[in-house]
N, CA, C and O atoms as a Tripos MOL2 file, in Angstrom:
@<TRIPOS>MOLECULE
protein
  280   279    70     0     0
PROTEIN
NO_CHARGES

@<TRIPOS>ATOM
      1 N           0.3880   -1.4510   -0.2420 N.3       1 MET1
      2 CA          0.1460   -0.3320    0.0400 C.3       1 MET1
      3 C           0.7560    1.3320    0.1830 C.2       1 MET1
      4 O           1.1560    1.6550    1.3010 O.2       1 MET1
      5 N           0.8190    2.3070   -0.8730 N.am      2 ASP2
      6 CA          1.2150    3.2830   -0.9210 C.3       2 ASP2
      7 C           0.3630    4.0690   -0.3110 C.2       2 ASP2
      8 O          -0.8460    3.8590   -0.2100 O.2       2 ASP2
      9 N           1.2460    5.4340    0.3150 N.am      3 VAL3
     10 CA          0.7830    6.9810    0.8000 C.3       3 VAL3
     11 C           0.6850    7.5410    0.0700 C.2       3 VAL3
     12 O           1.6840    7.5680   -0.6480 O.2       3 VAL3
     13 N          -0.2780    8.2590   -0.2980 N.am      4 ILE4
     14 CA         -0.6420    9.4670   -1.0380 C.3       4 ILE4
     15 C          -0.4160   10.7590   -0.4670 C.2       4 ILE4
     16 O          -1.3390   10.7910    0.3460 O.2       4 ILE4
     17 N           0.1360   11.7480   -0.3550 N.am      5 ASN5
     18 CA         -0.2230   13.1570    0.1630 C.3       5 ASN5
     19 C          -1.0590   14.2960   -0.6550 C.2       5 ASN5
     20 O          -0.5530   14.9210   -1.5870 O.2       5 ASN5
     21 N          -1.9040   14.4220   -0.3690 N.am      6 LEU6
     22 CA         -3.0340   14.5640   -1.5740 C.3       6 LEU6
     23 C          -2.8330   16.7050   -1.7920 C.2       6 LEU6
     24 O          -3.6980   17.3440   -2.3910 O.2       6 LEU6
     25 N          -1.9310   17.1930   -1.3490 N.am      7 LYS7
     26 CA         -2.1160   18.3700   -1.0720 C.3       7 LYS7
     27 C          -0.7830   18.6990   -2.2520 C.2       7 LYS7
     28 O          -0.6800   19.5880   -3.0970 O.2       7 LYS7
     29 N           0.1230   17.5820   -1.8840 N.am      8 GLU8
     30 CA          1.3940   17.6460   -2.7630 C.3       8 GLU8
     31 C           0.6580   16.8800   -4.0970 C.2       8 GLU8
     32 O           0.7400   17.5810   -5.1050 O.2       8 GLU8
     33 N           0.2160   16.0640   -4.2290 N.am      9 LYS9
     34 CA         -0.5680   15.9300   -5.7940 C.3       9 LYS9
     35 C          -1.2600   16.5970   -6.1480 C.2       9 LYS9
     36 O          -1.3370   16.6500   -7.3760 O.2       9 LYS9
     37 N          -2.2430   17.5690   -5.2880 N.am     10 GLY10
     38 CA         -3.4350   18.6130   -6.0020 C.3      10 GLY10
     39 C          -2.3600   19.6830   -6.4800 C.2      10 GLY10
     40 O          -2.6570   20.1400   -7.5840 O.2      10 GLY10
     41 N          -1.0510   20.2640   -5.8760 N.am     11 SER11
     42 CA         -0.3890   21.0850   -6.0960 C.3      11 SER11
     43 C           0.5230   21.2180   -7.3670 C.2      11 SER11
     44 O           0.8450   22.2800   -7.8990 O.2      11 SER11
     45 N           0.9340   19.7710   -7.8160 N.am     12 LYS12
     46 CA          1.0380   19.0530   -9.1320 C.3      12 LYS12
     47 C           0.4640   19.3250  -10.6690 C.2      12 LYS12
     48 O           1.0310   19.4560  -11.7540 O.2      12 LYS12
     49 N          -0.6830   19.3430  -10.3240 N.am     13 ILE13
     50 CA         -1.7180   19.6320  -11.1730 C.3      13 ILE13
     51 C          -1.9780   20.9120  -11.9820 C.2      13 ILE13
     52 O          -2.7820   21.8250  -11.7930 O.2      13 ILE13
     53 N          -1.2650   20.7530  -12.7260 N.am     14 PRO14
     54 CA         -1.0230   22.3880  -13.8280 C.3      14 PRO14
     55 C          -2.0870   23.0590  -14.0730 C.2      14 PRO14
     56 O          -1.8440   24.2560  -13.9140 O.2      14 PRO14
     57 N          -3.2050   22.8630  -14.4000 N.am     15 ASN15
     58 CA         -4.3250   23.4260  -14.3190 C.3      15 ASN15
     59 C          -5.7370   23.1290  -14.2430 C.2      15 ASN15
     60 O          -6.3450   22.1400  -14.6540 O.2      15 ASN15
     61 N          -6.2460   24.4040  -13.5010 N.am     16 LEU16
     62 CA         -7.8480   24.1740  -13.1150 C.3      16 LEU16
     63 C          -8.6120   23.2990  -13.5610 C.2      16 LEU16
     64 O          -8.4020   23.0280  -14.7430 O.2      16 LEU16
     65 N          -9.6610   22.5840  -12.9280 N.am     17 TYR17
     66 CA        -10.5630   21.6560  -13.5490 C.3      17 TYR17
     67 C         -10.0830   20.5980  -14.2510 C.2      17 TYR17
     68 O         -10.7500   20.1270  -15.1720 O.2      17 TYR17
     69 N          -8.5680   19.9660  -13.8230 N.am     18 GLN18
     70 CA         -7.8710   19.4110  -14.6200 C.3      18 GLN18
     71 C          -8.0890   17.8000  -14.0190 C.2      18 GLN18
     72 O          -7.2360   17.5210  -13.1760 O.2      18 GLN18
     73 N          -8.9680   16.8170  -14.2710 N.am     19 TYR19
     74 CA         -8.7850   15.7630  -13.2710 C.3      19 TYR19
     75 C          -7.9150   14.4430  -13.4540 C.2      19 TYR19
     76 O          -8.0470   13.6340  -14.3730 O.2      19 TYR19
     77 N          -6.8170   14.3630  -12.2000 N.am     20 GLU20
     78 CA         -5.4800   12.9990  -12.4590 C.3      20 GLU20
     79 C          -6.3350   12.1560  -11.6840 C.2      20 GLU20
     80 O          -7.2950   12.4200  -10.9600 O.2      20 GLU20
     81 N          -5.7880   11.1070  -11.9880 N.am     21 THR21
     82 CA         -6.4220    9.6190  -11.3080 C.3      21 THR21
     83 C          -5.0960    9.7630  -10.2390 C.2      21 THR21
     84 O          -4.0080    9.9300  -10.7900 O.2      21 THR21
     85 N          -5.1080    9.7280   -9.2670 N.am     22 ILE22
     86 CA         -3.9590    9.0550   -7.9580 C.3      22 ILE22
     87 C          -4.6310    7.6850   -7.6420 C.2      22 ILE22
     88 O          -3.7820    7.2100   -6.8880 O.2      22 ILE22
     89 N          -5.1580    7.1830   -7.6930 N.am     23 ALA23
     90 CA         -5.4940    5.4960   -7.1520 C.3      23 ALA23
     91 C          -6.8250    5.0200   -7.6360 C.2      23 ALA23
     92 O          -7.8930    5.6330   -7.6170 O.2      23 ALA23
     93 N          -6.4720    3.3650   -8.2350 N.am     24 LYS24
     94 CA         -7.1480    2.6600   -8.0350 C.3      24 LYS24
     95 C          -7.5910    1.7080   -6.9320 C.2      24 LYS24
     96 O          -6.9690    1.5090   -5.8890 O.2      24 LYS24
     97 N          -8.6650    1.1830   -7.2660 N.am     25 MET25
     98 CA         -9.1030   -0.0730   -6.0930 C.3      25 MET25
     99 C         -10.5060   -0.5050   -6.4170 C.2      25 MET25
    100 O         -11.5690    0.1160   -6.4170 O.2      25 MET25
    101 N         -10.1030   -2.1260   -6.7750 N.am     26 ASN26
    102 CA        -10.9840   -2.6370   -7.7390 C.3      26 ASN26
    103 C         -11.2180   -2.0120   -9.2690 C.2      26 ASN26
    104 O         -10.3670   -1.7950  -10.1310 O.2      26 ASN26
    105 N         -12.5800   -1.8080   -9.3120 N.am     27 SER27
    106 CA        -13.4720   -1.5100  -10.2150 C.3      27 SER27
    107 C         -12.8230    0.3610  -10.0480 C.2      27 SER27
    108 O         -12.2570    0.9940  -10.9380 O.2      27 SER27
    109 N         -13.0510    0.7010   -9.0730 N.am     28 HIS28
    110 CA        -12.8040    2.4960   -8.4670 C.3      28 HIS28
    111 C         -11.7810    3.2250   -9.1390 C.2      28 HIS28
    112 O         -10.6900    2.6590   -9.2060 O.2      28 HIS28
    113 N         -11.9080    4.5550   -9.7420 N.am     29 ASN29
    114 CA        -10.9370    5.1120   -9.8600 C.3      29 ASN29
    115 C         -11.2790    6.2670   -8.7300 C.2      29 ASN29
    116 O         -12.3220    6.6090   -8.1720 O.2      29 ASN29
    117 N          -9.9030    6.7070   -8.6590 N.am     30 PHE30
    118 CA         -9.8890    7.6630   -7.5090 C.3      30 PHE30
    119 C          -8.9300    9.0850   -7.7460 C.2      30 PHE30
    120 O          -7.7200    9.2850   -7.6440 O.2      30 PHE30
    121 N          -9.9800    9.8750   -8.0770 N.am     31 THR31
    122 CA         -9.2950   11.2030   -9.1540 C.3      31 THR31
    123 C          -9.3140   12.6710   -8.4050 C.2      31 THR31
    124 O         -10.3070   12.7860   -7.6860 O.2      31 THR31
    125 N          -8.5290   13.7080   -8.4090 N.am     32 ILE32
    126 CA         -8.2080   14.5050   -7.9870 C.3      32 ILE32
    127 C          -8.4750   15.6810   -8.7660 C.2      32 ILE32
    128 O          -8.4200   15.5360   -9.9870 O.2      32 ILE32
    129 N          -8.8150   17.0670   -8.2080 N.am     33 VAL33
    130 CA         -8.8460   18.1580   -8.9800 C.3      33 VAL33
    131 C          -8.7700   19.4650   -7.9580 C.2      33 VAL33
    132 O          -9.1120   19.5480   -6.7790 O.2      33 VAL33
    133 N          -8.0570   20.6900   -9.0630 N.am     34 ARG34
    134 CA         -8.3950   21.8320   -8.2980 C.3      34 ARG34
    135 C          -9.3870   22.7290   -9.4160 C.2      34 ARG34
    136 O          -9.5460   22.9190  -10.6220 O.2      34 ARG34
    137 N          -9.9040   23.1130   -8.0990 N.am     35 VAL35
    138 CA        -11.5120   23.8700   -9.0950 C.3      35 VAL35
    139 C         -11.5150   25.2000   -8.0340 C.2      35 VAL35
    140 O         -11.0800   25.0960   -6.8870 O.2      35 VAL35
    141 N         -12.0140   26.3390   -8.5310 N.am     36 LYS36
    142 CA        -11.8230   27.5760   -8.3870 C.3      36 LYS36
    143 C         -13.5890   28.0760   -8.5280 C.2      36 LYS36
    144 O         -13.9850   27.9120   -9.6820 O.2      36 LYS36
    145 N         -14.4060   28.5010   -7.8040 N.am     37 ASP37
    146 CA        -15.7940   29.2350   -8.3410 C.3      37 ASP37
    147 C         -16.5880   28.2600   -9.5550 C.2      37 ASP37
    148 O         -17.3210   28.5600  -10.4970 O.2      37 ASP37
    149 N         -16.1370   27.1480   -9.1120 N.am     38 ARG38
    150 CA        -17.3790   26.2870  -10.2320 C.3      38 ARG38
    151 C         -18.5950   25.6780   -9.7960 C.2      38 ARG38
    152 O         -18.6640   25.0590   -8.7340 O.2      38 ARG38
    153 N         -19.7980   25.8710  -10.7730 N.am     39 VAL39
    154 CA        -20.5350   25.2990  -10.3050 C.3      39 VAL39
    155 C         -21.0410   24.2260  -11.6890 C.2      39 VAL39
    156 O         -20.8550   24.3090  -12.9030 O.2      39 VAL39
    157 N         -21.7910   23.1720  -10.7670 N.am     40 LEU40
    158 CA        -22.1310   22.1880  -11.9390 C.3      40 LEU40
    159 C         -23.8830   21.5790  -11.8220 C.2      40 LEU40
    160 O         -24.6070   21.1140  -10.9410 O.2      40 LEU40
    161 N         -23.9940   21.9440  -13.3880 N.am     41 ASP41
    162 CA        -26.0000   21.6370  -12.8090 C.3      41 ASP41
    163 C         -25.7880   20.4070  -11.9800 C.2      41 ASP41
    164 O         -24.8190   19.6520  -11.9000 O.2      41 ASP41
    165 N         -27.4730   20.4120  -11.1210 N.am     42 PHE42
    166 CA        -27.5470   18.9290  -10.8570 C.3      42 PHE42
    167 C         -27.4260   17.4070  -12.1290 C.2      42 PHE42
    168 O         -27.9460   16.9970  -13.1670 O.2      42 PHE42
    169 N         -26.5020   17.0970  -11.2560 N.am     43 HIS43
    170 CA        -26.5750   15.7550  -12.0630 C.3      43 HIS43
    171 C         -27.0550   14.5310  -11.0650 C.2      43 HIS43
    172 O         -27.5250   14.6580   -9.9340 O.2      43 HIS43
    173 N         -26.8470   13.5100  -11.6750 N.am     44 THR44
    174 CA        -26.8530   11.9270  -10.8580 C.3      44 THR44
    175 C         -26.1050   10.8660  -11.4320 C.2      44 THR44
    176 O         -25.9060   10.7490  -12.6410 O.2      44 THR44
    177 N         -25.4930    9.7170  -10.1220 N.am     45 HIS45
    178 CA        -24.8660    8.8340  -10.8350 C.3      45 HIS45
    179 C         -25.7740    7.6240  -10.6400 C.2      45 HIS45
    180 O         -26.0380    7.2750   -9.4900 O.2      45 HIS45
    181 N         -26.2830    6.9400  -11.7170 N.am     46 PRO46
    182 CA        -27.2480    5.6620  -10.9160 C.3      46 PRO46
    183 C         -26.5160    4.8680  -10.6160 C.2      46 PRO46
    184 O         -26.6950    4.1520   -9.6310 O.2      46 PRO46
    185 N         -25.1850    4.7650  -11.6290 N.am     47 ASP47
    186 CA        -24.3390    3.5250  -11.7960 C.3      47 ASP47
    187 C         -23.4310    3.4530  -10.5370 C.2      47 ASP47
    188 O         -22.5150    2.6480  -10.7020 O.2      47 ASP47
    189 N         -23.4250    4.0650   -9.3320 N.am     48 SER48
    190 CA        -22.0380    4.7600   -9.1100 C.3      48 SER48
    191 C         -22.2520    5.2900   -8.2110 C.2      48 SER48
    192 O         -23.4560    5.3660   -7.9680 O.2      48 SER48
    193 N         -21.1030    6.1010   -6.9750 N.am     49 ASP49
    194 CA        -21.0530    6.4760   -5.9650 C.3      49 ASP49
    195 C         -20.2180    7.5210   -5.9180 C.2      49 ASP49
    196 O         -19.1940    7.3190   -6.5700 O.2      49 ASP49
    197 N         -20.2860    8.8170   -5.2600 N.am     50 GLU50
    198 CA        -19.4980    9.5410   -5.6920 C.3      50 GLU50
    199 C         -18.8610   10.3980   -4.2810 C.2      50 GLU50
    200 O         -19.7130   10.7070   -3.4470 O.2      50 GLU50
    201 N         -17.6260   10.7320   -4.0280 N.am     51 VAL51
    202 CA        -17.2140   10.8270   -2.5060 C.3      51 VAL51
    203 C         -16.4970   12.0510   -2.8750 C.2      51 VAL51
    204 O         -15.9960   12.0740   -3.9990 O.2      51 VAL51
    205 N         -16.3590   13.1390   -2.0630 N.am     52 PHE52
    206 CA        -16.0230   14.3190   -2.1130 C.3      52 PHE52
    207 C         -15.3610   14.9750   -0.5740 C.2      52 PHE52
    208 O         -16.0580   15.3850    0.3530 O.2      52 PHE52
    209 N         -13.2950   14.9290   -0.6140 N.am     53 PHE53
    210 CA        -13.0260   15.0220    0.0520 C.3      53 PHE53
    211 C         -12.4690   16.0710    0.0960 C.2      53 PHE53
    212 O         -11.4710   16.1260   -0.6220 O.2      53 PHE53
    213 N         -12.8150   17.3680    0.9220 N.am     54 ILE54
    214 CA        -11.7100   18.9850    1.0340 C.3      54 ILE54
    215 C         -10.6480   18.7170    1.1320 C.2      54 ILE54
    216 O         -10.2890   17.9930    2.0610 O.2      54 ILE54
    217 N          -9.6690   19.2530    0.1120 N.am     55 VAL55
    218 CA         -8.1390   19.4200    0.5830 C.3      55 VAL55
    219 C          -7.8670   20.5140    1.6280 C.2      55 VAL55
    220 O          -7.4520   20.4260    2.7840 O.2      55 VAL55
    221 N          -8.2990   21.7910    0.7260 N.am     56 ASP56
    222 CA         -8.5200   22.7960    0.9330 C.3      56 ASP56
    223 C          -9.1860   23.7970    0.6270 C.2      56 ASP56
    224 O          -9.0530   24.1590   -0.5420 O.2      56 ASP56
    225 N         -10.1360   24.6180    1.5200 N.am     57 GLY57
    226 CA        -10.9440   25.4260    0.7080 C.3      57 GLY57
    227 C         -12.2310   24.8600    1.3390 C.2      57 GLY57
    228 O         -12.1240   24.4230    2.4850 O.2      57 GLY57
    229 N         -13.5360   24.8090    0.6870 N.am     58 GLN58
    230 CA        -15.1960   24.7350    0.8960 C.3      58 GLN58
    231 C         -15.7410   24.6310   -0.5500 C.2      58 GLN58
    232 O         -15.2030   24.9030   -1.6240 O.2      58 GLN58
    233 N         -16.7900   24.2280   -0.2960 N.am     59 MET59
    234 CA        -17.8240   23.8160   -1.1100 C.3      59 MET59
    235 C         -19.0320   23.5770   -0.8790 C.2      59 MET59
    236 O         -19.3150   22.9290    0.1290 O.2      59 MET59
    237 N         -20.0050   24.0200   -1.7170 N.am     60 LYS60
    238 CA        -21.4410   23.5110   -1.2370 C.3      60 LYS60
    239 C         -21.6170   22.4980   -1.8370 C.2      60 LYS60
    240 O         -20.8000   22.3940   -2.7520 O.2      60 LYS60
    241 N         -22.4580   21.4870   -1.7540 N.am     61 LEU61
    242 CA        -22.5360   20.5260   -2.3420 C.3      61 LEU61
    243 C         -24.5520   20.6520   -2.0710 C.2      61 LEU61
    244 O         -24.9950   20.8500   -0.9400 O.2      61 LEU61
    245 N         -25.5400   20.4890   -3.3640 N.am     62 GLU62
    246 CA        -26.9920   21.0030   -3.2970 C.3      62 GLU62
    247 C         -27.5180   19.6490   -3.5780 C.2      62 GLU62
    248 O         -27.0320   19.1470   -4.5910 O.2      62 GLU62
    249 N         -28.5810   18.7630   -2.8020 N.am     63 PHE63
    250 CA        -29.1580   17.7450   -3.1220 C.3      63 PHE63
    251 C         -30.9520   18.2810   -3.6640 C.2      63 PHE63
    252 O         -31.0250   19.4330   -4.0930 O.2      63 PHE63
    253 N         -31.6370   17.8500   -3.6430 N.am     64 LYS64
    254 CA        -33.2880   18.2290   -3.8140 C.3      64 LYS64
    255 C         -33.7260   18.6180   -2.6270 C.2      64 LYS64
    256 O         -34.8370   19.1460   -2.5820 O.2      64 LYS64
    257 N         -33.1160   18.4810   -1.6580 N.am     65 ASP65
    258 CA        -34.3200   19.3310   -0.5400 C.3      65 ASP65
    259 C         -33.2850   19.8440    0.3700 C.2      65 ASP65
    260 O         -33.6830   20.0160    1.5220 O.2      65 ASP65
    261 N         -31.5130   20.2550    0.0340 N.am     66 LYS66
    262 CA        -30.9080   20.9240    0.7830 C.3      66 LYS66
    263 C         -29.7310   20.6380    0.5830 C.2      66 LYS66
    264 O         -29.4530   19.6450   -0.0900 O.2      66 LYS66
    265 N         -28.4310   21.7230    1.3070 N.am     67 ILE67
    266 CA        -27.2540   22.8410    0.6820 C.3      67 ILE67
    267 C         -26.7300   22.0260    1.7880 C.2      67 ILE67
    268 O         -27.4010   21.7560    2.7840 O.2      67 ILE67
    269 N         -25.2850   21.5610    1.5590 N.am     68 VAL68
    270 CA        -24.6440   20.7960    2.4350 C.3      68 VAL68
    271 C         -23.1650   21.5400    2.6040 C.2      68 VAL68
    272 O         -22.3680   21.1810    1.7370 O.2      68 VAL68
    273 N         -22.6670   22.4770    3.5250 N.am     69 GLN69
    274 CA        -21.2760   22.9880    3.2110 C.3      69 GLN69
    275 C         -20.0760   22.1450    3.4960 C.2      69 GLN69
    276 O         -19.9440   21.7550    4.6560 O.2      69 GLN69
    277 N         -18.9840   21.7330    2.4080 N.am     70 LEU70
    278 CA        -18.1760   21.1210    2.9600 C.3      70 LEU70
    279 C         -17.2090   21.7980    3.1800 C.2      70 LEU70
    280 O         -16.2380   21.3170    3.7640 O.2      70 LEU70
@<TRIPOS>BOND
     1     1     2 1
     2     2     3 1
     3     3     4 2
     4     3     5 am
     5     5     6 1
     6     6     7 1
     7     7     8 2
     8     7     9 am
     9     9    10 1
    10    10    11 1
    11    11    12 2
    12    11    13 am
    13    13    14 1
    14    14    15 1
    15    15    16 2
    16    15    17 am
    17    17    18 1
    18    18    19 1
    19    19    20 2
    20    19    21 am
    21    21    22 1
    22    22    23 1
    23    23    24 2
    24    23    25 am
    25    25    26 1
    26    26    27 1
    27    27    28 2
    28    27    29 am
    29    29    30 1
    30    30    31 1
    31    31    32 2
    32    31    33 am
    33    33    34 1
    34    34    35 1
    35    35    36 2
    36    35    37 am
    37    37    38 1
    38    38    39 1
    39    39    40 2
    40    39    41 am
    41    41    42 1
    42    42    43 1
    43    43    44 2
    44    43    45 am
    45    45    46 1
    46    46    47 1
    47    47    48 2
    48    47    49 am
    49    49    50 1
    50    50    51 1
    51    51    52 2
    52    51    53 am
    53    53    54 1
    54    54    55 1
    55    55    56 2
    56    55    57 am
    57    57    58 1
    58    58    59 1
    59    59    60 2
    60    59    61 am
    61    61    62 1
    62    62    63 1
    63    63    64 2
    64    63    65 am
    65    65    66 1
    66    66    67 1
    67    67    68 2
    68    67    69 am
    69    69    70 1
    70    70    71 1
    71    71    72 2
    72    71    73 am
    73    73    74 1
    74    74    75 1
    75    75    76 2
    76    75    77 am
    77    77    78 1
    78    78    79 1
    79    79    80 2
    80    79    81 am
    81    81    82 1
    82    82    83 1
    83    83    84 2
    84    83    85 am
    85    85    86 1
    86    86    87 1
    87    87    88 2
    88    87    89 am
    89    89    90 1
    90    90    91 1
    91    91    92 2
    92    91    93 am
    93    93    94 1
    94    94    95 1
    95    95    96 2
    96    95    97 am
    97    97    98 1
    98    98    99 1
    99    99   100 2
   100    99   101 am
   101   101   102 1
   102   102   103 1
   103   103   104 2
   104   103   105 am
   105   105   106 1
   106   106   107 1
   107   107   108 2
   108   107   109 am
   109   109   110 1
   110   110   111 1
   111   111   112 2
   112   111   113 am
   113   113   114 1
   114   114   115 1
   115   115   116 2
   116   115   117 am
   117   117   118 1
   118   118   119 1
   119   119   120 2
   120   119   121 am
   121   121   122 1
   122   122   123 1
   123   123   124 2
   124   123   125 am
   125   125   126 1
   126   126   127 1
   127   127   128 2
   128   127   129 am
   129   129   130 1
   130   130   131 1
   131   131   132 2
   132   131   133 am
   133   133   134 1
   134   134   135 1
   135   135   136 2
   136   135   137 am
   137   137   138 1
   138   138   139 1
   139   139   140 2
   140   139   141 am
   141   141   142 1
   142   142   143 1
   143   143   144 2
   144   143   145 am
   145   145   146 1
   146   146   147 1
   147   147   148 2
   148   147   149 am
   149   149   150 1
   150   150   151 1
   151   151   152 2
   152   151   153 am
   153   153   154 1
   154   154   155 1
   155   155   156 2
   156   155   157 am
   157   157   158 1
   158   158   159 1
   159   159   160 2
   160   159   161 am
   161   161   162 1
   162   162   163 1
   163   163   164 2
   164   163   165 am
   165   165   166 1
   166   166   167 1
   167   167   168 2
   168   167   169 am
   169   169   170 1
   170   170   171 1
   171   171   172 2
   172   171   173 am
   173   173   174 1
   174   174   175 1
   175   175   176 2
   176   175   177 am
   177   177   178 1
   178   178   179 1
   179   179   180 2
   180   179   181 am
   181   181   182 1
   182   182   183 1
   183   183   184 2
   184   183   185 am
   185   185   186 1
   186   186   187 1
   187   187   188 2
   188   187   189 am
   189   189   190 1
   190   190   191 1
   191   191   192 2
   192   191   193 am
   193   193   194 1
   194   194   195 1
   195   195   196 2
   196   195   197 am
   197   197   198 1
   198   198   199 1
   199   199   200 2
   200   199   201 am
   201   201   202 1
   202   202   203 1
   203   203   204 2
   204   203   205 am
   205   205   206 1
   206   206   207 1
   207   207   208 2
   208   207   209 am
   209   209   210 1
   210   210   211 1
   211   211   212 2
   212   211   213 am
   213   213   214 1
   214   214   215 1
   215   215   216 2
   216   215   217 am
   217   217   218 1
   218   218   219 1
   219   219   220 2
   220   219   221 am
   221   221   222 1
   222   222   223 1
   223   223   224 2
   224   223   225 am
   225   225   226 1
   226   226   227 1
   227   227   228 2
   228   227   229 am
   229   229   230 1
   230   230   231 1
   231   231   232 2
   232   231   233 am
   233   233   234 1
   234   234   235 1
   235   235   236 2
   236   235   237 am
   237   237   238 1
   238   238   239 1
   239   239   240 2
   240   239   241 am
   241   241   242 1
   242   242   243 1
   243   243   244 2
   244   243   245 am
   245   245   246 1
   246   246   247 1
   247   247   248 2
   248   247   249 am
   249   249   250 1
   250   250   251 1
   251   251   252 2
   252   251   253 am
   253   253   254 1
   254   254   255 1
   255   255   256 2
   256   255   257 am
   257   257   258 1
   258   258   259 1
   259   259   260 2
   260   259   261 am
   261   261   262 1
   262   262   263 1
   263   263   264 2
   264   263   265 am
   265   265   266 1
   266   266   267 1
   267   267   268 2
   268   267   269 am
   269   269   270 1
   270   270   271 1
   271   271   272 2
   272   271   273 am
   273   273   274 1
   274   274   275 1
   275   275   276 2
   276   275   277 am
   277   277   278 1
   278   278   279 1
   279   279   280 2
@<TRIPOS>SUBSTRUCTURE
     1 MET1         2 RESIDUE 1 A MET
     2 ASP2         6 RESIDUE 1 A ASP
     3 VAL3        10 RESIDUE 1 A VAL
     4 ILE4        14 RESIDUE 1 A ILE
     5 ASN5        18 RESIDUE 1 A ASN
     6 LEU6        22 RESIDUE 1 A LEU
     7 LYS7        26 RESIDUE 1 A LYS
     8 GLU8        30 RESIDUE 1 A GLU
     9 LYS9        34 RESIDUE 1 A LYS
    10 GLY10       38 RESIDUE 1 A GLY
    11 SER11       42 RESIDUE 1 A SER
    12 LYS12       46 RESIDUE 1 A LYS
    13 ILE13       50 RESIDUE 1 A ILE
    14 PRO14       54 RESIDUE 1 A PRO
    15 ASN15       58 RESIDUE 1 A ASN
    16 LEU16       62 RESIDUE 1 A LEU
    17 TYR17       66 RESIDUE 1 A TYR
    18 GLN18       70 RESIDUE 1 A GLN
    19 TYR19       74 RESIDUE 1 A TYR
    20 GLU20       78 RESIDUE 1 A GLU
    21 THR21       82 RESIDUE 1 A THR
    22 ILE22       86 RESIDUE 1 A ILE
    23 ALA23       90 RESIDUE 1 A ALA
    24 LYS24       94 RESIDUE 1 A LYS
    25 MET25       98 RESIDUE 1 A MET
    26 ASN26      102 RESIDUE 1 A ASN
    27 SER27      106 RESIDUE 1 A SER
    28 HIS28      110 RESIDUE 1 A HIS
    29 ASN29      114 RESIDUE 1 A ASN
    30 PHE30      118 RESIDUE 1 A PHE
    31 THR31      122 RESIDUE 1 A THR
    32 ILE32      126 RESIDUE 1 A ILE
    33 VAL33      130 RESIDUE 1 A VAL
    34 ARG34      134 RESIDUE 1 A ARG
    35 VAL35      138 RESIDUE 1 A VAL
    36 LYS36      142 RESIDUE 1 A LYS
    37 ASP37      146 RESIDUE 1 A ASP
    38 ARG38      150 RESIDUE 1 A ARG
    39 VAL39      154 RESIDUE 1 A VAL
    40 LEU40      158 RESIDUE 1 A LEU
    41 ASP41      162 RESIDUE 1 A ASP
    42 PHE42      166 RESIDUE 1 A PHE
    43 HIS43      170 RESIDUE 1 A HIS
    44 THR44      174 RESIDUE 1 A THR
    45 HIS45      178 RESIDUE 1 A HIS
    46 PRO46      182 RESIDUE 1 A PRO
    47 ASP47      186 RESIDUE 1 A ASP
    48 SER48      190 RESIDUE 1 A SER
    49 ASP49      194 RESIDUE 1 A ASP
    50 GLU50      198 RESIDUE 1 A GLU
    51 VAL51      202 RESIDUE 1 A VAL
    52 PHE52      206 RESIDUE 1 A PHE
    53 PHE53      210 RESIDUE 1 A PHE
    54 ILE54      214 RESIDUE 1 A ILE
    55 VAL55      218 RESIDUE 1 A VAL
    56 ASP56      222 RESIDUE 1 A ASP
    57 GLY57      226 RESIDUE 1 A GLY
    58 GLN58      230 RESIDUE 1 A GLN
    59 MET59      234 RESIDUE 1 A MET
    60 LYS60      238 RESIDUE 1 A LYS
    61 LEU61      242 RESIDUE 1 A LEU
    62 GLU62      246 RESIDUE 1 A GLU
    63 PHE63      250 RESIDUE 1 A PHE
    64 LYS64      254 RESIDUE 1 A LYS
    65 ASP65      258 RESIDUE 1 A ASP
    66 LYS66      262 RESIDUE 1 A LYS
    67 ILE67      266 RESIDUE 1 A ILE
    68 VAL68      270 RESIDUE 1 A VAL
    69 GLN69      274 RESIDUE 1 A GLN
    70 LEU70      278 RESIDUE 1 A LEU
C-alpha cells in the first residue's frame, strides 16, 4: 500500500479543472482536481457513488431538499 499526500498531488496539477487519477481500487478510480468558483448543474450517477474530500477550501453540495457546506 502506498501513502498519497493529497496536498502534494494537488499542487502538481498544472491547470484548474484538470482531473488526475491518483489511485485505483477494484473497479474504482480515485481522482483529484483543483477547482475555483465552479458551478455544476444538478446531476446523478445512477450506477456509481461519488465521494468528496475537501483538502483545502470549501464547497457547497446541493441536494434536492438541502444544501450541505463542505
